[in-house]
N, CA, C and O of each residue as an XYZ file, in Angstrom:
828
protein
N       1.571     -2.042      8.071
C       2.187     -1.576      6.847
C       3.496     -2.317      6.609
O       4.163     -2.751      7.548
N       3.845     -2.451      5.352
C       5.121     -3.044      4.965
C       5.719     -2.152      3.894
O       5.037     -1.760      2.947
N       6.998     -1.833      4.048
C       7.672     -1.003      3.060
C       9.127     -1.432      2.947
O       9.769     -1.744      3.949
N       9.643     -1.446      1.724
C      11.070     -1.660      1.477
C      11.675     -0.313      1.123
O      11.182      0.389      0.239
N      12.753      0.046      1.824
C      13.350      1.366      1.611
C      14.868      1.268      1.630
O      15.445      0.292      2.110
N      15.493      2.306      1.095
C      16.949      2.389      1.093
C      17.450      2.841      2.464
O      16.659      3.149      3.356
N      18.758      2.876      2.616
C      19.352      3.348      3.870
C      18.967      4.786      4.187
O      18.884      5.164      5.356
N      18.733      5.590      3.153
C      18.351      6.982      3.377
C      16.843      7.190      3.281
O      16.388      8.307      3.035
N      16.069      6.135      3.471
C      14.621      6.273      3.588
C      13.881      6.530      2.293
O      12.783      7.085      2.311
N      14.466      6.133      1.155
C      13.827      6.357     -0.144
C      13.224      5.054     -0.663
O      13.687      3.962     -0.332
N      12.180      5.194     -1.483
C      11.526      4.001     -2.020
C      11.578      3.920     -3.544
O      11.257      2.874     -4.108
N      11.971      4.988     -4.221
C      12.055      4.942     -5.681
C      12.817      6.157     -6.183
O      13.159      7.062     -5.422
N      13.073      6.151     -7.486
C      13.666      7.296     -8.173
C      12.644      7.860     -9.153
O      11.787      7.119     -9.634
N      12.713      9.162     -9.461
C      11.713      9.764    -10.347
C      11.643      9.052    -11.697
O      12.644      8.909    -12.399
N      10.433      8.610    -12.037
C      10.210      7.988    -13.324
C      10.856      6.635    -13.508
O      10.939      6.139    -14.632
N      11.322      6.019    -12.419
C      12.036      4.757    -12.539
C      11.603      3.821    -11.418
O      11.693      4.172    -10.242
N      11.137      2.638    -11.779
C      10.764      1.638    -10.782
C      12.037      0.975    -10.260
O      12.791      0.388    -11.037
N      12.281      1.060     -8.969
C      13.487      0.515     -8.360
C      13.100     -0.684     -7.502
O      12.300     -0.554     -6.575
N      13.662     -1.842     -7.805
C      13.415     -3.027     -7.000
C      14.410     -3.039     -5.850
O      15.594     -3.307     -6.054
N      13.934     -2.751     -4.644
C      14.807     -2.652     -3.486
C      14.905     -3.956     -2.703
O      15.944     -4.229     -2.102
N      13.863     -4.757     -2.694
C      13.824     -5.948     -1.851
C      14.842     -6.999     -2.297
O      15.035     -7.239     -3.489
N      15.480     -7.613     -1.310
C      16.270     -8.811     -1.569
C      15.302     -9.977     -1.767
O      14.133     -9.856     -1.401
N      15.746    -11.096     -2.329
C      14.843    -12.258     -2.454
C      14.260    -12.675     -1.102
O      13.083    -13.026     -1.008
N      15.091    -12.635     -0.061
C      14.606    -12.998      1.268
C      13.626    -11.954      1.800
O      12.650    -12.302      2.465
N      13.879    -10.682      1.513
C      12.958     -9.623      1.921
C      11.644     -9.706      1.185
O      10.588     -9.412      1.745
N      11.706    -10.111     -0.085
C      10.477    -10.286     -0.857
C       9.631    -11.404     -0.263
O       8.404    -11.315     -0.251
N      10.281    -12.456      0.230
C       9.545    -13.549      0.873
C       8.855    -13.058      2.141
O       7.739    -13.481      2.444
N       9.517    -12.162      2.888
C       8.891    -11.570      4.076
C       7.636    -10.796      3.678
O       6.599    -10.904      4.332
N       7.735    -10.023      2.613
C       6.588     -9.241      2.151
C       5.437    -10.147      1.725
O       4.276     -9.851      2.006
N       5.752    -11.237      1.055
C       4.695    -12.131      0.590
C       4.068    -12.902      1.741
O       2.881    -13.226      1.697
N       4.858    -13.200      2.776
C       4.259    -13.824      3.961
C       3.301    -12.860      4.644
O       2.275    -13.272      5.185
N       3.640    -11.572      4.617
C       2.733    -10.570      5.178
C       1.442    -10.499      4.376
O       0.365    -10.351      4.952
N       1.538    -10.603      3.061
C       0.327    -10.619      2.237
C      -0.543    -11.827      2.582
O      -1.762    -11.714      2.705
N       0.103    -12.983      2.736
C      -0.650    -14.202      3.024
C      -1.311    -14.148      4.398
O      -2.330    -14.801      4.623
N      -0.734    -13.368      5.323
C      -1.262    -13.284      6.689
C      -2.399    -12.285      6.822
O      -3.033    -12.203      7.874
N      -2.664    -11.521      5.761
C      -3.724    -10.523      5.788
C      -4.805    -10.868      4.772
O      -4.566    -11.593      3.806
N      -5.993    -10.336      5.011
C      -7.111    -10.627      4.107
C      -7.066     -9.802      2.831
O      -7.623    -10.200      1.807
N      -6.401     -8.649      2.892
C      -6.313     -7.784      1.712
C      -5.058     -6.937      1.810
O      -4.531     -6.700      2.897
N      -4.583     -6.480      0.640
C      -3.431     -5.589      0.570
C      -3.853     -4.330     -0.159
O      -4.570     -4.397     -1.158
N      -3.410     -3.176      0.337
C      -3.859     -1.869     -0.173
C      -2.692     -1.076     -0.727
O      -1.609     -1.037     -0.143
N      -2.936     -0.442     -1.871
C      -1.988      0.507     -2.451
C      -2.770      1.715     -2.955
O      -4.001      1.721     -2.948
N      -2.036      2.737     -3.393
C      -2.655      3.902     -3.991
C      -2.619      3.828     -5.514
O      -1.975      2.951     -6.090
N      -3.309      4.749     -6.147
C      -3.415      4.724     -7.608
C      -2.079      4.990     -8.301
O      -1.835      4.461     -9.385
N      -1.206      5.804     -7.688
C       0.094      6.091     -8.312
C       0.928      4.817     -8.380
O       1.517      4.512     -9.417
N       0.979      4.077     -7.284
C       1.710      2.807     -7.281
C       1.103      1.836     -8.279
O       1.828      1.128     -8.977
N      -0.223      1.798     -8.351
C      -0.889      0.904     -9.301
C      -0.488      1.237    -10.730
O      -0.202      0.338    -11.522
N      -0.466      2.532    -11.068
C      -0.154      2.944    -12.439
C       1.315      2.735    -12.781
O       1.632      2.221    -13.854
N       2.215      3.128    -11.883
C       3.644      3.119    -12.202
C       4.269      1.741    -12.063
O       5.084      1.343    -12.895
N       3.895      1.004    -11.013
C       4.533     -0.290    -10.760
C       3.770     -1.464    -11.362
O       4.348     -2.521    -11.616
N       2.469     -1.277    -11.590
C       1.614     -2.349    -12.103
C       1.833     -3.660    -11.343
O       2.122     -4.686    -11.959
N       1.699     -3.638    -10.004
C       1.961     -4.848     -9.217
C       0.814     -5.849     -9.316
O      -0.331     -5.481     -9.579
N       1.143     -7.112     -9.102
C       0.101     -8.140     -9.067
C      -0.530     -8.253     -7.682
O      -1.694     -8.634     -7.556
N       0.238     -7.921     -6.640
C      -0.229     -7.980     -5.250
C      -0.650     -9.388     -4.850
O      -1.614     -9.579     -4.109
N       0.091    -10.367     -5.355
C      -0.216    -11.762     -5.062
C       0.863    -12.371     -4.169
O       1.925    -11.784     -3.966
N       0.571    -13.549     -3.646
C       1.528    -14.335     -2.865
C       2.191    -15.324     -3.817
O       1.531    -16.205     -4.366
N       3.506    -15.173     -4.010
C       4.232    -16.059     -4.921
C       5.488    -16.655     -4.295
O       5.949    -17.714     -4.722
N       6.043    -15.987     -3.292
C       7.317    -16.411     -2.725
C       7.165    -17.293     -1.488
O       8.155    -17.610     -0.829
N       5.944    -17.689     -1.173
C       5.688    -18.563     -0.037
C       4.325    -19.205     -0.241
O       3.565    -18.819     -1.130
N       4.032    -20.182      0.588
C       2.704    -20.783      0.565
C       1.739    -19.916      1.370
O       2.140    -19.247      2.323
N       0.497    -19.933      0.987
C      -0.500    -19.185      1.744
C      -1.622    -18.702      0.854
O      -1.512    -18.759     -0.371
N      -2.708    -18.225      1.456
C      -3.857    -17.752      0.671
C      -3.546    -16.443     -0.037
O      -2.719    -15.653      0.418
N      -4.214    -16.231     -1.145
C      -4.067    -14.981     -1.887
C      -4.928    -13.895     -1.230
O      -6.084    -14.147     -0.892
N      -4.375    -12.697     -1.048
C      -5.178    -11.611     -0.475
C      -6.063    -10.960     -1.521
O      -5.785    -11.018     -2.719
N      -7.127    -10.345     -1.051
C      -7.894     -9.470     -1.914
C      -7.079     -8.194     -2.120
O      -6.104     -7.956     -1.407
N      -7.479     -7.372     -3.099
C      -6.689     -6.195     -3.456
C      -7.542     -4.940     -3.391
O      -8.670     -4.908     -3.884
N      -6.981     -3.904     -2.773
C      -7.689     -2.636     -2.604
C      -6.826     -1.519     -3.177
O      -5.626     -1.454     -2.910
N      -7.435     -0.652     -3.956
C      -6.727      0.507     -4.509
C      -7.497      1.766     -4.149
O      -8.698      1.866     -4.400
N      -6.793      2.728     -3.555
C      -7.373      4.055     -3.314
C      -7.093      4.913     -4.532
O      -5.936      5.172     -4.864
N      -8.149      5.355     -5.198
C      -8.004      6.143     -6.428
C      -9.105      7.187     -6.441
O     -10.219      6.911     -6.886
N      -8.808      8.367     -5.963
C      -9.832      9.395     -5.750
C     -10.680      9.638     -6.983
O     -11.902      9.746     -6.882
N     -10.044      9.728     -8.159
C     -10.784      9.975     -9.395
C     -10.943      8.707    -10.237
O     -11.303      8.779    -11.412
N     -10.676      7.553     -9.635
C     -10.771      6.253    -10.316
C      -9.868      6.193    -11.544
O     -10.219      5.584    -12.555
N      -8.698      6.832    -11.447
C      -7.766      6.862    -12.578
C      -6.871      5.625    -12.550
O      -5.656      5.717    -12.374
N      -7.500      4.475    -12.726
C      -6.817      3.185    -12.706
C      -7.158      2.443    -13.988
O      -8.333      2.254    -14.300
N      -6.149      2.024    -14.730
C      -6.385      1.344    -16.007
C      -6.977     -0.050    -15.781
O      -6.446     -0.812    -14.973
N      -8.038     -0.391    -16.461
C      -8.602     -1.746    -16.335
C      -7.651     -2.845    -16.791
O      -7.879     -4.019    -16.498
N      -6.577     -2.477    -17.511
C      -5.630     -3.481    -18.011
C      -4.557     -3.859    -16.993
O      -3.735     -4.729    -17.279
N      -4.537     -3.238    -15.821
C      -3.505     -3.524    -14.829
C      -3.561     -4.977    -14.373
O      -4.616     -5.611    -14.388
N      -2.396     -5.492    -13.966
C      -2.299     -6.908    -13.606
C      -3.088     -7.263    -12.349
O      -3.468     -8.420    -12.172
N      -3.340     -6.293    -11.479
C      -4.057     -6.618    -10.249
C      -5.506     -7.027    -10.523
O      -6.159     -7.612     -9.657
N      -6.015     -6.721    -11.730
C      -7.377     -7.126    -12.082
C      -7.451     -8.566    -12.592
O      -8.540     -9.088    -12.832
N      -6.291     -9.203    -12.755
C      -6.285    -10.571    -13.228
C      -6.773    -11.507    -12.128
O      -7.070    -11.056    -11.022
N      -6.857    -12.777    -12.409
C      -7.513    -13.740    -11.523
C      -7.070    -13.593    -10.072
O      -5.891    -13.384     -9.786
N      -8.024    -13.704     -9.173
C      -7.744    -13.579     -7.752
C      -9.034    -13.523     -6.969
O     -10.118    -13.644     -7.541
N      -8.928    -13.337     -5.653
C     -10.124    -13.392     -4.808
C     -10.965    -12.120     -4.790
O     -11.985    -12.075     -4.103
N     -10.567    -11.095     -5.521
C     -11.410     -9.905     -5.578
C     -10.621     -8.620     -5.511
O      -9.556     -8.560     -4.897
N     -11.156     -7.584     -6.151
C     -10.534     -6.256     -6.184
C     -11.580     -5.227     -5.788
O     -12.724     -5.279     -6.238
N     -11.167     -4.284     -4.934
C     -12.025     -3.166     -4.540
C     -11.311     -1.865     -4.876
O     -10.185     -1.639     -4.433
N     -11.958     -1.015     -5.653
C     -11.426      0.312     -5.979
C     -12.269      1.335     -5.236
O     -13.495      1.341     -5.347
N     -11.608      2.196     -4.480
C     -12.320      3.200     -3.696
C     -11.999      4.590     -4.229
O     -10.841      5.009     -4.259
N     -13.046      5.297     -4.651
C     -12.885      6.646     -5.163
C     -13.582      7.662     -4.280
O     -14.281      7.310     -3.329
N     -13.379      8.925     -4.610
C     -13.984     10.017     -3.849
C     -15.244     10.510     -4.553
O     -15.256     10.694     -5.770
N     -16.285     10.718     -3.785
C     -17.522     11.247     -4.346
C     -17.258     12.586     -5.038
O     -16.452     13.390     -4.569
N     -17.932     12.807     -6.131
C     -17.850     14.028     -6.939
C     -16.554     14.138     -7.733
O     -16.378     15.096     -8.485
N     -15.641     13.173     -7.582
C     -14.423     13.193     -8.391
C     -14.402     12.064     -9.414
O     -13.626     12.096    -10.369
N     -15.254     11.070     -9.210
C     -15.246      9.901    -10.090
C     -16.401      9.980    -11.074
O     -17.542     10.217    -10.677
N     -16.114      9.786    -12.346
C     -17.152      9.859    -13.362
C     -17.918      8.538    -13.429
O     -17.361      7.486    -13.116
N     -19.192      8.582    -13.836
C     -19.956      7.335    -14.022
C     -19.296      6.389    -15.016
O     -19.369      5.170    -14.860
N     -18.647      6.949    -16.042
C     -17.996      6.087    -17.031
C     -16.822      5.335    -16.407
O     -16.605      4.160    -16.702
N     -16.069      6.014    -15.548
C     -14.950      5.346    -14.874
C     -15.450      4.217    -13.984
O     -14.836      3.152    -13.915
N     -16.567      4.456    -13.305
C     -17.165      3.394    -12.481
C     -17.530      2.199    -13.349
O     -17.233      1.057    -12.997
N     -18.170      2.459    -14.477
C     -18.588      1.363    -15.365
C     -17.389      0.604    -15.918
O     -17.415     -0.624    -16.002
N     -16.331      1.334    -16.299
C     -15.147      0.684    -16.858
C     -14.516     -0.264    -15.849
O     -14.139     -1.383    -16.196
N     -14.402      0.179    -14.609
C     -13.770     -0.658    -13.590
C     -14.675     -1.814    -13.189
O     -14.196     -2.927    -12.970
N     -15.959     -1.568    -13.091
C     -16.877     -2.663    -12.764
C     -16.889     -3.707    -13.876
O     -17.183     -4.878    -13.634
N     -16.568     -3.278    -15.094
C     -16.499     -4.206    -16.207
C     -15.382     -5.230    -16.068
O     -15.417     -6.275    -16.718
N     -14.391     -4.943    -15.229
C     -13.305     -5.904    -14.978
C     -13.711     -6.940    -13.939
O     -12.981     -7.905    -13.713
N     -14.862     -6.754    -13.308
C     -15.274     -7.617    -12.209
C     -14.955     -7.038    -10.843
O     -15.279     -7.640     -9.819
N     -14.320     -5.871    -10.821
C     -13.967     -5.242     -9.548
C     -15.191     -4.598     -8.908
O     -16.142     -4.213     -9.589
N     -15.143     -4.490     -7.582
C     -16.141     -3.712     -6.851
C     -15.649     -2.275     -6.772
O     -14.455     -2.039     -6.589
N     -16.549     -1.322     -6.906
C     -16.203      0.100     -6.833
C     -17.066      0.743     -5.754
O     -18.285      0.574     -5.739
N     -16.430      1.474     -4.860
C     -17.137      2.206     -3.813
C     -16.693      3.663     -3.846
O     -15.504      3.957     -3.969
N     -17.652      4.565     -3.735
C     -17.353      5.993     -3.655
C     -17.651      6.459     -2.238
O     -18.720      6.190     -1.689
N     -16.680      7.168     -1.653
C     -16.804      7.636     -0.272
C     -16.549      9.143     -0.243
O     -16.017      9.692     -1.208
N     -16.915      9.817      0.836
C     -16.638     11.249      0.928
C     -15.152     11.547      0.809
O     -14.303     10.735      1.177
N     -14.862     12.718      0.292
C     -13.467     13.140      0.146
C     -12.980     13.824      1.412
O     -13.764     14.359      2.196
N     -11.663     13.792      1.591
C     -11.039     14.550      2.667
C     -10.995     16.020      2.277
O     -11.387     16.377      1.166
N     -10.527     16.866      3.169
C     -10.440     18.294      2.863
C      -9.455     18.569      1.744
O      -9.509     19.622      1.109
N      -8.533     17.606      1.494
C      -7.584     17.754      0.383
C      -8.172     17.256     -0.938
O      -7.520     17.341     -1.979
N      -9.401     16.736     -0.897
C     -10.025     16.222     -2.102
C      -9.681     14.780     -2.413
O     -10.021     14.274     -3.483
N      -9.003     14.110     -1.479
C      -8.639     12.714     -1.653
C      -9.632     11.828     -0.906
O     -10.486     12.326     -0.173
N      -9.519     10.537     -1.091
C     -10.388      9.604     -0.383
C     -10.210      9.759      1.129
O      -9.083      9.754      1.624
N     -11.303      9.896      1.851
C     -11.245      9.913      3.309
C     -10.850      8.524      3.797
O     -11.534      7.545      3.497
N      -9.742      8.427      4.552
C      -9.264      7.112      4.957
C     -10.223      6.415      5.911
O     -10.417      5.203      5.810
N     -10.821      7.148      6.825
C     -11.765      6.513      7.748
C     -12.973      5.961      6.996
O     -13.451      4.867      7.296
N     -13.462      6.722      6.019
C     -14.585      6.233      5.212
C     -14.154      5.048      4.350
O     -14.923      4.109      4.145
N     -12.922      5.098      3.848
C     -12.414      3.991      3.043
C     -12.301      2.722      3.882
O     -12.659      1.638      3.422
N     -11.805      2.854      5.105
C     -11.678      1.683      5.969
C     -13.046      1.096      6.307
O     -13.197     -0.122      6.403
N     -14.038      1.962      6.486
C     -15.394      1.467      6.731
C     -15.896      0.659      5.530
O     -16.543     -0.375      5.699
N     -15.593      1.136      4.318
C     -16.000      0.410      3.112
C     -15.258     -0.917      2.996
O     -15.827     -1.911      2.544
N     -13.996     -0.936      3.403
C     -13.198     -2.168      3.345
C     -13.731     -3.195      4.335
O     -13.819     -4.382      4.019
N     -14.087     -2.739      5.537
C     -14.675     -3.656      6.530
C     -16.004     -4.203      6.017
O     -16.284     -5.394      6.152
N     -16.826     -3.327      5.426
C     -18.106     -3.775      4.874
C     -17.910     -4.778      3.743
O     -18.801     -5.583      3.469
N     -16.770     -4.740      3.093
C     -16.412     -5.677      2.009
C     -15.961     -7.024      2.575
O     -15.732     -7.974      1.826
N     -15.837     -7.098      3.895
C     -15.491     -8.358      4.543
C     -14.054     -8.499      4.958
O     -13.597     -9.610      5.230
N     -13.316     -7.390      5.017
C     -11.898     -7.428      5.379
C     -11.702     -6.791      6.747
O     -12.134     -5.663      6.984
N     -11.050     -7.518      7.641
C     -10.776     -6.993      8.978
C      -9.283     -6.872      9.272
O      -8.891     -6.179     10.210
N      -8.450     -7.541      8.479
C      -7.005     -7.408      8.646
C      -6.415     -6.980      7.311
O      -6.484     -7.712      6.323
N      -5.834     -5.783      7.294
C      -5.421     -5.130      6.054
C      -3.931     -4.826      6.087
O      -3.412     -4.324      7.084
N      -3.243     -5.135      4.983
C      -1.834     -4.787      4.815
C      -1.734     -3.571      3.910
O      -2.227     -3.600      2.782
N      -1.107     -2.505      4.382
C      -0.907     -1.283      3.597
C       0.511     -1.304      3.046
O       1.477     -1.344      3.809
N       0.638     -1.278      1.721
C       1.960     -1.318      1.096
C       2.390      0.025      0.499
O       3.567      0.193      0.181
N       1.493      0.967      0.339
C       1.961      2.258     -0.169
C       1.316      2.619     -1.488
O       0.313      2.041     -1.905
N       1.947      3.623     -2.143
C       3.241      4.262     -1.976
C       3.312      5.328     -0.909
O       2.628      5.268      0.112
N       4.173      6.320     -1.177
C       4.537      7.294     -0.168
C       3.342      8.101      0.325
O       3.206      8.323      1.528
N       2.478      8.543     -0.578
C       1.332      9.357     -0.162
C       0.391      8.558      0.725
O      -0.135      9.074      1.711
N       0.181      7.289      0.369
C      -0.702      6.437      1.160
C      -0.085      6.139      2.523
O      -0.763      6.257      3.544
N       1.185      5.757      2.555
C       1.844      5.463      3.822
C       1.810      6.682      4.741
O       1.494      6.566      5.925
N       2.135      7.838      4.194
C       2.145      9.066      4.996
C       0.765      9.378      5.544
O       0.630      9.739      6.713
N      -0.264      9.243      4.714
C      -1.626      9.558      5.147
C      -2.084      8.622      6.259
O      -2.686      9.073      7.233
N      -1.809      7.331      6.130
C      -2.207      6.384      7.166
C      -1.486      6.670      8.483
O      -2.094      6.593      9.551
N      -0.201      6.998      8.414
C       0.536      7.322      9.633
C       0.064      8.650     10.223
O      -0.095      8.770     11.438
N      -0.158      9.633      9.375
C      -0.589     10.947      9.860
C      -1.920     10.855     10.586
O      -2.148     11.574     11.560
N      -2.799      9.980     10.122
C      -4.096      9.816     10.769
C      -4.094      8.716     11.830
O      -5.141      8.357     12.370
N      -2.899      8.185     12.123
C      -2.710      7.209     13.210
C      -3.555      5.960     12.999
O      -4.249      5.502     13.907
N      -3.486      5.424     11.803
C      -4.311      4.277     11.444
C      -3.496      2.994     11.254
O      -4.050      1.962     10.877
N      -2.196      3.052     11.510
C      -1.343      1.875     11.381
C      -1.070      1.298     12.765
O      -0.663      2.019     13.677
N      -1.297     -0.004     12.916
C      -1.042     -0.675     14.185
C       0.358     -1.283     14.255
O       1.030     -1.193     15.282
N       0.788     -1.897     13.166
C       2.075     -2.578     13.126
C       2.807     -2.191     11.847
O       2.185     -1.954     10.811
N       4.134     -2.130     11.930
C       4.924     -1.761     10.755
C       6.094     -2.719     10.592
O       6.715     -3.135     11.569
N       6.384     -3.062      9.341
C       7.560     -3.846      8.981
C       8.312     -3.083      7.903
O       7.742     -2.712      6.877
N       9.599     -2.853      8.146
C      10.436     -2.141      7.181
C      11.572     -3.050      6.756
O      12.282     -3.605      7.593
N      11.739     -3.198      5.456
C      12.936     -3.835      4.926
C      13.902     -2.721      4.533
O      13.598     -1.909      3.659
N      15.051     -2.686      5.173
C      16.052     -1.654      4.902
C      17.168     -2.295      4.084
O      17.849     -3.211      4.544
N      17.337     -1.801      2.875
C      18.308     -2.391      1.957
C      19.593     -1.570      1.965
O      19.544     -0.360      2.187
N      20.737     -2.199      1.730
C      22.031     -1.507      1.833
C      22.349     -0.683      0.595
O      23.343     -0.922     -0.091
N      21.486      0.295      0.321
C      21.669      1.176     -0.822
C      21.283      2.588     -0.417
O      20.454      2.785      0.471
N      21.889      3.565     -1.073
C      21.459      4.959     -0.964
C      20.918      5.384     -2.325
O      21.507      5.072     -3.361
N      19.794      6.097     -2.317
C      19.241      6.634     -3.559
C      19.446      8.133     -3.689
O      19.252      8.695     -4.767
N      19.835      8.784     -2.605
C      20.192     10.189     -2.683
C      19.013     11.147     -2.703
O      17.857     10.751     -2.553
N      19.342     12.431     -2.895
C      18.338     13.493     -2.798
C      17.241     13.367     -3.837
O      16.117     13.812     -3.601
N      17.545     12.769     -4.985
C      16.535     12.636     -6.039
C      15.495     11.569     -5.707
O      14.433     11.534     -6.328
N      15.783     10.697     -4.736
C      14.875      9.615     -4.407
C      13.598     10.104     -3.733
O      13.583     11.157     -3.095
N      12.545      9.337     -3.881
C      11.265      9.651     -3.255
C      11.254      9.082     -1.843
O      11.433      7.879     -1.654
N      11.045      9.946     -0.849
C      11.014      9.508      0.537
C       9.798      8.621      0.800
O       8.712      8.855      0.270
N      10.006      7.603      1.624
C       8.909      6.698      1.958
C       7.820      7.421      2.734
O       6.635      7.140      2.554
N       8.220      8.354      3.598
C       7.277      9.049      4.466
C       7.453     10.551      4.313
O       8.573     11.061      4.319
N       6.322     11.259      4.174
C       6.359     12.713      4.074
C       6.003     13.376      5.389
O       6.276     12.836      6.462
N       5.398     14.540      5.305
C       5.056     15.338      6.480
C       3.963     14.646      7.290
O       2.860     14.420      6.791
N       4.275     14.313      8.540
C       3.300     13.624      9.385
C       2.402     14.581     10.152
O       1.393     14.160     10.718
N       2.753     15.856     10.180
C       1.837     16.855     10.717
C       1.679     16.877     12.220
O       0.872     17.655     12.731
N       2.412     16.060     12.948
C       2.308     16.067     14.412
C       3.577     15.474     14.986
O       4.553     15.278     14.262
N       3.576     15.187     16.273
C       4.763     14.679     16.948
C       5.258     13.359     16.391
O       4.649     12.773     15.497
N       6.377     12.903     16.938
C       7.017     11.716     16.404
C       6.202     10.450     16.675
O       5.377     10.400     17.587
N       6.457      9.445     15.864
C       5.824      8.136     15.991
C       6.928      7.138     16.324
O       7.980      7.136     15.684
N       6.693      6.298     17.316
C       7.720      5.370     17.764
C       7.339      3.934     17.425
O       6.163      3.572     17.393
N       8.363      3.132     17.175
C       8.203      1.703     16.991
C       8.539      1.045     18.324
O       9.672      1.132     18.797
N       7.558      0.393     18.923
C       7.742     -0.190     20.249
C       8.446     -1.533     20.167
O       8.110     -2.376     19.334
N       9.446     -1.726     21.058
C      10.153     -3.006     21.153
C      10.494     -3.570     19.787
O      10.087     -4.687     19.467
N      11.225     -2.832     18.979
C      11.477     -3.287     17.608
C      12.243     -4.606     17.561
O      13.189     -4.824     18.317
N      11.812     -5.471     16.661
C      12.505     -6.722     16.390
C      13.323     -6.548     15.118
O      12.845     -5.979     14.137
N      14.553     -7.039     15.139
C      15.463     -6.870     14.007
C      15.961     -8.236     13.561
O      16.345     -9.063     14.389
N      15.956     -8.474     12.254
C      16.460     -9.732     11.716
C      17.092     -9.484     10.360
O      16.792     -8.491      9.698
N      17.965    -10.387      9.952
C      18.555    -10.323      8.628
C      17.642    -11.016      7.633
O      16.971    -11.993      7.967
N      17.620    -10.508      6.415
C      16.909    -11.139      5.313
C      17.802    -11.004      4.090
O      17.660    -10.064      3.308
N      18.728    -11.953      3.929
C      19.718    -11.811      2.867
C      20.592    -10.608      3.147
O      21.154    -10.485      4.235
N      20.713     -9.711      2.166
C      21.533     -8.508      2.365
C      20.763     -7.389      3.067
O      21.343     -6.355      3.398
N      19.476     -7.582      3.293
C      18.642     -6.563      3.929
C      18.512     -6.801      5.430
O      18.872     -7.856      5.952
N      17.985     -5.780      6.104
C      17.640     -5.869      7.521
C      16.143     -5.609      7.643
O      15.620     -4.653      7.071
N      15.461     -6.468      8.390
C      14.034     -6.316      8.633
C      13.831     -5.758     10.036
O      14.349     -6.311     11.006
N      13.087     -4.676     10.147
C      12.747     -4.065     11.434
C      11.233     -4.056     11.538
O      10.544     -3.598     10.627
N      10.715     -4.561     12.650
C       9.259     -4.596     12.807
C       8.861     -4.322     14.248
O       9.643     -4.534     15.174
N       7.632     -3.846     14.422
C       7.121     -3.595     15.765
C       5.780     -2.924     15.700
O       5.292     -2.568     14.628
N       5.173     -2.752     16.894
C       3.919     -2.026     16.998
C       4.204     -0.547     17.087
O       5.289     -0.144     17.508
N       3.239      0.268     16.695
C       3.430      1.718     16.681
C       2.821      2.380     17.895
O       1.752      1.985     18.360
N       3.502      3.386     18.406
C       2.998      4.217     19.493
C       2.925      5.646     18.992
O       3.900      6.190     18.474
N       1.750      6.248     19.154
C       1.524      7.620     18.657
C       1.535      8.598     19.818
O       1.364      9.800     19.615
């Protein structure tokens, strides 16, 4: 996983897209995209940020793009559907309408429906199985908060990179990580480096 956050662990403000990464931190994020076969986000991030999920700040191959969208509530006009090596949208069975499937397939994207979790969201284990079947074995998870929290809660993240920017967003900010539902998670042998005005912390996870 890769996430850019403020000093107080926030990633955005309500209703406002906040660019936290420094130029050097953005290059780190794009190198991570180039090093993975695909990059994954959730439907909220897709709708609010409209990211391209491409490699632009460094040389390297373009990743495929994966969006978790339980009810397939993803606009076909989003930039991630533009030219690239492929898009996979994963929805939850019984929550996605046939029309939504047709609309997204009309963009050239692949659509897979998997069983839902007990919360009615996409089952992450089933989603990962669909991603592997799509030909991806190394996946970068970028978020947002619900996706990052779910992957950590289910102990599905192997390595984490955090860009910590010298800003506070305060109580109104959206926390990068929510309730993990179990004991603490540790970053083993963390490596720390400067990236412009930001600090990059990375390491393997121990659950």
